[in-house]
N, C-alpha and C positions, 0 to 999 in steps of 0.2 A: 496092420494095414488101416489107414484112416477110412472111416465110414463116409461114403459119398451119398448125397441125396440127389436123385434125378427128378428135376422139376417138370411140370407139364410141358414146357417148351423144349424139353430135351437137354437143357443145360444141367451140368453137374456142379454141385457145391458141397463143401464139407458139412457134415452134420453139425448143427449148432444147438446144443441142449438149451442154451439161453433163449433161442427162439421159441422152443417148446414152453419153457417157463414163462416167458412174456405172454404168450397166448393164454396160458392157464390163469395167470394173474389178472389179465384183462377180462377174463370171463367170470372172475369172482372167486377163484380158488385161493386158499391161504398160501402164504409163502412156503410153509412147511409142506402142504399138499403139492404145490407146484414143483418143489425140489424133489420130492419123492417120486412123483409121476415122471418127471424128466429123466430121472435115473432109471426107472423101470422101462421107459420107452427106449432109452439109449441101449440098455442091455438087450431088450427084445429085438431091436433093429439090428444089432450086431449079430444076434443069433440066427436071424433069417436072411440077412443080406446075401446077395448072390454076387460073387467077385467083389465084395466090399461096397455094393450098390443097393440102395433101396429107393422106391418111388415115394414122392410126397403123398400120393394118393393112398399109399398103404399106411402111412404114419398117422394121419388124422383119425381114422376109425379106432386105432389102438389107443391114442391119447384119450379119446372119448370113452372108450371102454374102461380104462383105468380111472378116469375122472368120475364116471357114474358110480363107481364103487365107494367113493369117499365124499362126493359133493354133488347131489342131484341138481341143485339149483344152478351151480356153475356149469354143469354138463349141458343143461338146457340152453344156457347162454352161449356156450362154446359151439354147440350144434347149430345154433341159429346164425352164427357169424359166417359170412362169405367174404373172401378177399375181393376188393374192388378190381374189376378187370382192367 
């Protein structure tokens, strides 16, 4: 079953690990860190998804948790980023 992400506005879209990687790279993670964390987040999301769905609000804190373990500077940058409304 494909993993779906439920966005703030209620729309569902397929989980895209590349979006996770892109956000990590933009915050200063190395490509290796970004790849590893994207894999960890994807596995975690699949393990807790309800009916194949997970909320975007649940993903961000988990990405930050994994990032803090490997790159504190990038984690601070990632934490400070807010998507423009």
